C-alpha positions as CSV (number, residue, x, y, z in Angstrom):
1,M,-0.2,-0.2,0.1
2,T,1.5,3.1,-1.5
3,G,0.7,5.8,1.9
4,P,-0.1,9.5,1.3
5,L,3.4,10.4,2.2
6,S,4.8,8.7,-0.4
7,G,8.1,10.6,-2.1
8,L,9.0,11.9,1.2
9,T,12.7,11.2,3.2
10,V,12.5,12.5,6.6
11,V,16.1,12.4,8.4
12,E,15.9,11.6,11.8
13,V,18.2,11.7,14.3
14,S,17.1,10.6,17.9
15,S,16.6,8.7,21.0
16,F,13.8,7.4,23.6
17,V,9.7,7.8,22.7
18,A,8.6,10.9,21.2
19,A,11.1,11.8,18.1
20,P,11.1,8.4,17.1
21,L,7.2,7.9,17.4
22,C,7.0,11.0,15.4
23,G,9.4,9.4,12.4
24,M,7.3,5.9,12.8
25,T,4.5,7.5,12.6
26,L,5.2,9.3,9.4
27,G,7.0,6.3,8.0
28,Q,3.5,4.5,8.3
29,L,1.7,7.2,6.2
30,G,4.3,6.4,3.6
31,A,8.4,8.5,4.1
32,E,10.8,6.9,3.8
33,V,12.8,7.3,7.0
34,I,16.2,7.4,8.0
35,R,17.3,7.6,11.4
36,V,20.9,8.2,11.6
37,D,23.1,6.8,15.4
38,P,25.7,7.4,16.1
39,I,28.4,4.9,16.0
40,G,26.9,2.0,18.7
41,G,23.8,3.3,18.9
42,A,21.9,6.1,21.1
43,S,21.5,5.5,24.4
44,D,18.1,4.0,24.0
45,V,19.6,1.3,21.3
46,R,19.6,-1.4,24.5
47,R,15.9,0.4,26.6
48,W,14.0,-2.9,28.3
49,P,12.2,-4.7,27.7
50,L,14.8,-7.2,25.9
51,A,14.2,-10.4,23.7
52,P,16.7,-13.5,24.6
53,D,19.2,-12.7,22.3
54,G,19.2,-8.7,24.3
55,T,17.9,-7.3,21.1
56,S,15.5,-4.3,22.5
57,I,11.8,-5.0,22.1
58,Y,11.7,-1.4,22.7
59,W,13.8,-0.3,20.2
60,T,12.3,-2.1,17.7
61,G,9.0,-1.5,18.5
62,L,9.4,2.5,18.0
63,N,11.4,2.1,14.6
64,K,9.7,0.0,12.5
65,G,10.2,0.4,8.7
66,K,13.1,2.8,9.2
67,R,16.1,3.0,7.2
68,S,19.2,2.6,9.7
69,A,22.5,4.6,9.3
70,T,25.2,4.8,11.8
71,I,27.4,8.0,11.7
72,D,30.2,9.0,13.8
73,L,28.3,12.7,15.0
74,R,31.4,13.8,16.8
75,S,33.5,14.3,14.0
76,R,33.4,16.6,11.3
77,D,33.7,15.0,8.4
78,G,30.6,12.7,10.1
79,Q,28.4,15.3,10.9
80,E,29.1,16.8,7.0
81,L,27.4,13.7,5.8
82,V,24.0,14.3,8.0
83,Q,23.9,17.3,6.8
84,R,24.3,16.3,3.8
85,L,21.4,14.1,3.8
86,I,19.1,16.4,4.7
87,A,19.9,18.9,2.5
88,E,20.7,17.3,-0.5
89,G,17.5,15.1,0.4
90,D,13.9,16.4,1.3
91,G,15.5,18.9,3.5
92,V,13.1,17.8,6.3
93,V,14.8,16.9,9.9
94,V,13.2,15.9,13.1
95,T,15.4,15.8,16.3
96,N,15.2,15.8,20.1
97,A,19.4,15.8,20.5
98,A,20.4,18.5,22.6
99,G,23.6,20.8,22.0
100,L,24.4,19.9,18.5
101,S,24.9,23.1,16.9
102,W,25.5,21.8,13.4
103,L,22.1,20.4,13.3
104,G,20.3,23.3,14.1
105,H,17.7,25.3,11.9
106,D,20.4,27.9,11.0
107,V,22.9,26.4,10.1
108,L,21.0,23.8,7.9
109,A,19.2,27.0,6.1
110,A,22.2,28.2,5.3
111,K,22.7,25.0,3.3
112,R,19.1,24.9,2.3
113,P,16.9,27.7,3.0
114,D,13.6,25.4,2.3
115,V,14.8,23.1,5.2
116,I,12.0,21.6,8.0
117,H,13.6,21.6,11.1
118,V,11.8,20.1,13.7
119,Q,13.5,20.1,17.5
120,L,11.7,18.3,20.2
121,L,12.6,19.6,23.6
122,G,12.3,18.8,27.3
123,R,10.9,22.6,28.1
124,G,9.8,25.2,26.5
125,N,13.0,27.6,27.6
126,G,15.4,24.7,26.3
127,S,16.6,23.4,29.7
128,T,15.8,19.4,29.8
129,G,12.7,17.5,30.9
130,V,11.5,13.6,30.5
131,D,7.6,12.4,30.5
132,Y,8.7,11.3,34.3
133,T,9.7,14.7,34.7
134,V,7.4,16.7,33.3
135,N,4.3,14.7,34.6
136,A,5.5,15.0,38.3
137,G,5.3,19.0,37.9
138,V,2.2,19.3,36.1
139,G,-0.4,18.0,38.8
140,F,-1.7,14.8,37.0
141,P,0.5,12.4,39.7
142,L,-1.5,14.1,42.6
143,V,-4.9,13.6,41.1
144,T,-4.4,9.8,40.2
145,G,-5.1,7.0,42.6
146,P,-6.8,6.5,45.9
147,A,-8.9,9.1,47.5
148,E,-6.9,8.2,50.7
149,H,-3.8,8.2,49.2
150,A,-1.3,11.0,50.7
151,G,1.6,10.9,47.4
152,P,1.8,11.0,44.3
153,I,1.3,8.5,41.8
154,N,2.4,7.8,38.5
155,H,1.3,6.4,35.6
156,V,3.5,3.6,33.4
157,L,2.0,5.3,30.5
158,P,4.2,8.2,29.0
159,A,1.2,10.0,27.5
160,W,3.4,13.2,27.1
161,D,6.0,11.6,24.8
162,V,3.1,10.1,22.5
163,C,1.5,13.0,22.6
164,C,4.8,15.3,21.2
165,G,5.8,12.1,19.1
166,L,2.3,13.1,16.7
167,Y,2.5,16.8,17.7
168,A,5.5,16.7,16.0
169,A,4.4,14.0,12.7
170,L,1.6,17.3,12.4
171,A,3.8,19.6,12.6
172,V,6.2,17.9,9.8
173,V,3.1,17.3,7.5
174,T,1.8,20.9,8.0
175,A,5.2,22.3,7.5
176,V,5.8,20.2,4.0
177,R,2.4,21.0,3.1
178,R,3.6,25.0,3.6
179,R,6.4,24.7,1.5
180,E,4.5,23.0,-1.7
181,E,2.6,26.5,-1.4
182,S,5.1,29.0,-0.5
183,G,8.6,28.0,-0.6
184,L,8.7,28.5,2.8
185,G,10.9,26.2,5.0
186,A,10.3,26.3,9.0
187,R,11.6,26.1,12.3
188,I,9.7,24.1,14.5
189,T,10.1,23.7,18.2
190,L,8.0,21.7,20.5
191,A,8.5,21.1,24.1
192,L,7.6,18.1,26.3
193,E,6.4,19.8,29.2
194,D,4.2,22.7,26.8
195,V,2.2,19.4,25.5
196,A,1.6,18.1,29.3
197,L,0.6,21.6,29.8
198,A,-2.0,22.4,26.7
199,T,-3.5,19.1,27.5
200,A,-3.9,20.0,31.1
201,G,-5.6,23.7,30.3
202,N,-7.4,22.5,27.4
203,L,-9.2,19.5,29.8
204,G,-9.6,22.2,32.4
205,L,-7.4,21.1,34.6
206,L,-5.5,24.5,34.8
207,T,-8.4,26.2,34.0
208,E,-10.5,25.0,37.0
209,P,-8.2,26.7,39.7
210,Q,-7.9,30.2,38.2
211,V,-11.9,30.7,37.5
212,T,-13.6,28.8,40.8
213,G,-10.3,28.4,43.4
214,A,-11.0,25.0,43.7
215,Q,-8.7,22.2,41.8
216,R,-9.2,18.5,41.1
217,Q,-9.4,15.9,44.0
218,R,-8.6,12.7,43.5
219,L,-11.2,10.0,42.7
220,G,-9.9,7.0,42.7
221,N,-11.4,4.7,40.0
222,A,-14.2,6.7,39.1
223,I,-14.6,9.7,36.6
224,Y,-15.4,13.8,37.7
225,G,-18.5,14.8,36.6
226,Q,-19.6,11.2,35.5
227,Y,-20.6,8.3,36.6
228,G,-18.3,5.7,36.5
229,Q,-16.7,2.9,38.7
230,D,-15.1,-0.1,38.8
231,F,-17.3,-3.2,40.0
232,A,-16.1,-6.9,41.2
233,S,-18.0,-10.1,39.6
234,G,-18.4,-12.9,41.8
235,D,-15.8,-14.5,40.5
236,G,-12.7,-12.3,41.0
237,A,-13.1,-9.9,37.7
238,R,-12.9,-6.5,37.5
239,F,-15.2,-4.4,34.7
240,M,-15.1,-0.4,34.6
241,V,-18.5,0.8,34.1
242,V,-19.4,4.1,32.4
243,T,-22.6,5.7,32.3
244,L,-22.4,9.1,29.8
245,T,-26.4,9.3,29.4
246,R,-29.7,9.2,30.9
247,K,-30.4,6.3,28.5
248,H,-26.7,4.4,29.9
249,F,-27.5,5.2,33.8
250,R,-31.4,4.0,33.5
251,D,-30.1,0.9,31.8
252,L,-27.6,0.1,34.6
253,V,-30.3,0.8,37.1
254,H,-32.5,-1.8,34.7
255,V,-30.0,-4.5,34.5
256,T,-28.9,-4.4,38.7
257,G,-32.6,-4.5,39.5
258,T,-32.0,-1.1,41.7
259,G,-34.9,1.0,40.3
260,A,-37.1,1.0,43.5
261,A,-33.7,1.3,45.6
262,V,-32.9,4.4,43.1
263,S,-36.1,6.0,42.9
264,A,-36.2,6.6,47.1
265,L,-32.3,7.3,47.4
266,A,-33.6,10.2,44.4
267,E,-36.2,10.8,47.2
268,A,-34.8,11.0,50.1
269,L,-32.1,13.1,48.7
270,D,-34.0,15.7,46.4
271,V,-32.1,14.6,43.5
272,D,-32.6,13.6,40.1
273,F,-30.3,11.0,38.7
274,D,-30.7,12.2,35.2
275,S,-29.2,14.4,36.1
276,E,-25.1,13.4,35.4
277,G,-23.9,16.0,38.5
278,D,-26.6,14.1,40.7
279,R,-25.1,11.4,39.8
280,Y,-21.3,12.1,40.3
281,R,-22.1,13.8,43.4
282,Y,-23.6,10.7,44.9
283,R,-21.6,8.3,43.0
284,D,-20.2,6.1,46.5
285,V,-24.1,5.1,47.3
286,L,-25.0,4.7,44.1
287,S,-21.9,2.3,43.6
288,G,-23.0,0.3,46.8
289,L,-26.6,-0.6,45.2
290,F,-24.7,-1.4,42.0
291,A,-22.2,-3.6,43.4
292,T,-24.2,-6.1,45.0
293,W,-24.9,-7.3,41.6
294,F,-21.7,-7.5,40.4
295,S,-20.7,-9.9,43.2
296,D,-23.7,-12.4,42.6
297,H,-23.3,-12.8,38.6
298,S,-19.7,-14.4,37.2
299,A,-17.4,-12.4,34.4
300,D,-19.3,-14.2,31.9
301,E,-23.2,-13.3,32.9
302,V,-21.7,-10.1,33.2
303,T,-20.3,-9.3,30.0
304,A,-23.5,-10.8,28.8
305,T,-25.8,-9.0,30.1
306,L,-24.2,-5.7,29.6
307,S,-23.6,-6.5,26.0
308,K,-27.3,-6.2,25.5
309,T,-27.6,-2.7,26.7
310,T,-26.2,0.5,26.7
311,V,-24.0,0.6,29.3
312,L,-20.1,1.2,28.5
313,F,-17.8,-1.1,30.4
314,E,-14.8,-3.2,29.8
315,R,-13.4,-5.8,31.9
316,Y,-10.0,-4.8,33.1
317,R,-7.3,-6.9,31.2
318,T,-3.7,-7.7,31.3
319,F,-1.3,-7.3,28.5
320,A,-0.6,-10.9,28.1
321,E,-4.7,-11.6,27.9
322,V,-4.5,-8.4,25.7
323,A,-1.9,-9.9,23.3
324,S,-3.5,-13.5,22.5
325,G,-6.8,-12.3,22.6
326,P,-9.2,-11.1,19.8
327,K,-8.4,-7.2,20.3
328,V,-4.9,-7.9,18.6
329,T,-5.7,-11.2,16.6
330,A,-8.6,-10.1,15.0
331,N,-8.0,-6.5,14.6
332,P,-6.6,-5.3,11.5
333,V,-4.6,-3.0,13.1
334,F,-2.2,-5.7,13.7
335,S,-0.5,-8.2,11.0
336,P,2.2,-10.3,10.9
337,L,5.8,-9.5,10.6
338,H,9.2,-11.5,11.5
339,Q,11.3,-9.0,13.3
340,P,15.1,-10.6,13.7
341,G,15.7,-11.1,17.1
342,L,12.4,-11.3,18.1
343,G,11.0,-13.9,15.8
344,D,7.4,-13.9,14.5
345,Y,4.6,-11.3,16.3
346,L,1.5,-9.8,15.5
347,A,2.9,-5.8,15.2
348,A,0.8,-2.5,15.2
349,G,0.4,-0.6,12.2
350,L,-0.6,2.9,11.8
351,P,-4.4,3.1,13.6
352,I,-5.6,5.4,10.8
353,A,-7.0,3.3,8.0
354,F,-6.8,5.1,4.4
355,D,-10.0,3.8,2.4
356,G,-10.4,0.5,4.9
357,Q,-6.7,-0.3,5.6
358,H,-4.3,0.2,8.2
359,P,-0.9,0.5,6.7
360,A,1.2,-2.3,8.1
361,S,4.7,-2.2,9.8
362,A,7.8,-3.3,7.8
363,A,10.4,-4.5,10.4
364,A,13.1,-2.2,12.4
365,P,16.8,-2.3,10.9
366,A,19.4,-3.4,12.2
367,L,21.2,-0.8,13.5
368,G,23.5,0.8,10.8
369,Q,22.6,-1.9,8.4
370,D,21.1,0.5,5.3
371,T,24.6,3.0,6.0
372,A,26.3,2.3,2.9
373,E,23.0,1.8,0.9
374,V,21.8,5.4,2.2
375,L,24.8,6.6,1.7
376,S,25.3,5.6,-1.7
377,R,22.3,6.1,-3.5
378,R,21.1,9.2,-1.9
379,L,24.9,11.1,-1.5
380,G,26.2,9.2,-4.3
381,L,29.1,8.0,-2.7
382,T,31.1,5.2,-4.1
383,S,32.4,1.8,-3.3
384,A,35.9,3.4,-2.3
385,D,34.3,6.4,-0.4
386,I,32.3,3.8,1.8
387,E,35.7,1.8,2.3
388,R,37.7,5.2,3.2
389,L,35.3,6.2,5.7
390,T,34.2,3.0,7.2
391,H,38.4,2.8,8.1
392,A,38.4,6.4,9.6
393,N,35.8,4.8,11.9
394,T,33.3,7.5,10.8
395,I,30.5,6.0,9.8
396,D,29.7,1.7,10.9
397,Q,27.9,-0.8,8.6
398,R,27.8,-4.1,11.1
399,G,24.7,-3.0,13.2
400,N,26.1,-4.3,16.5
401,P,25.1,-2.5,19.5
402,K,28.0,-1.5,21.8
403,P,27.6,-0.3,25.0
404,K,28.6,3.5,25.6
405,D,28.0,6.3,27.8
406,D,26.0,9.0,27.4
407,A,28.3,11.5,26.7
């Protein structure tokens, strides 16, 4: 399947999540993405989880379908090779590497005025930050977890990395379109912290204390402003149940046989449970009424019964259960992939379907496997040139990650 970005080449100098996700997303949309790593690999080349032979499941997951070139980024010759790949290619580079003046917008724009340069930052002032520190400073860990818990609770999803990577991909596509129309390049900066702050603001979490003087409190597994709660079935499974509308709530009341009790409660409290605000305010007592029905039924019975209603629900599952179940095995987003070092597995492609098809993923490259091919095809280097650069340790084609420090 030819993607909508077919014909576009993007050079990526990156590590960890946001920038590699940007590149992989562009690749799944059809672009050719050339990931450039220092010789031996960047800091994420051996990041956990690892396959039995030491291959990083993490690294291969975020670099599917890319080309890999390993170049000495500290040498002038190596830096010039990367600059040429950008300037003599399509003039698009995505990076989260900090402190590389030779990779900066102004230097590249002097070589190609219409360059599209995307720089991912930790914070808007240029200082460092990662998802876990940014999240701590925005407020989410202090409203996550049980209401009675006193300290912060981090979540395992690097949400700001993911959002930042997708924002970056959108920025590239937008800048390419503008360049096609106007001939202008772009200097784009995107800070992880700004993504988190903007999201918190858009969701009202930062607006609420400014406008009302109040701030969000911990709710456990409840949903702010709506009725939602987790319940345990009689055989120990847990379900998340959400009612966003009056119909959802009425169906839950009906199926749990709590109509009379809910009506009596509404009359006693002088409230209207057709109002989402009242459902939220009295969520604890409502949950107490519903919990009995769940505990009296097995997981299969709960699933079968709620499936016949409009109630929004899902059983809590482990990653292993999901990986072996129909959410993956029968989902067109996933397709068989042979990944050297990992073997055969079902790999996620692009979640977006174009004309009913989800672009599938290709295997991630071995580190440096495409170095010679990229330099010869893109820059016209001869075999003798490649041999000379290899002998000088300016490039590496072996593709074997070697331990390295972060310097």
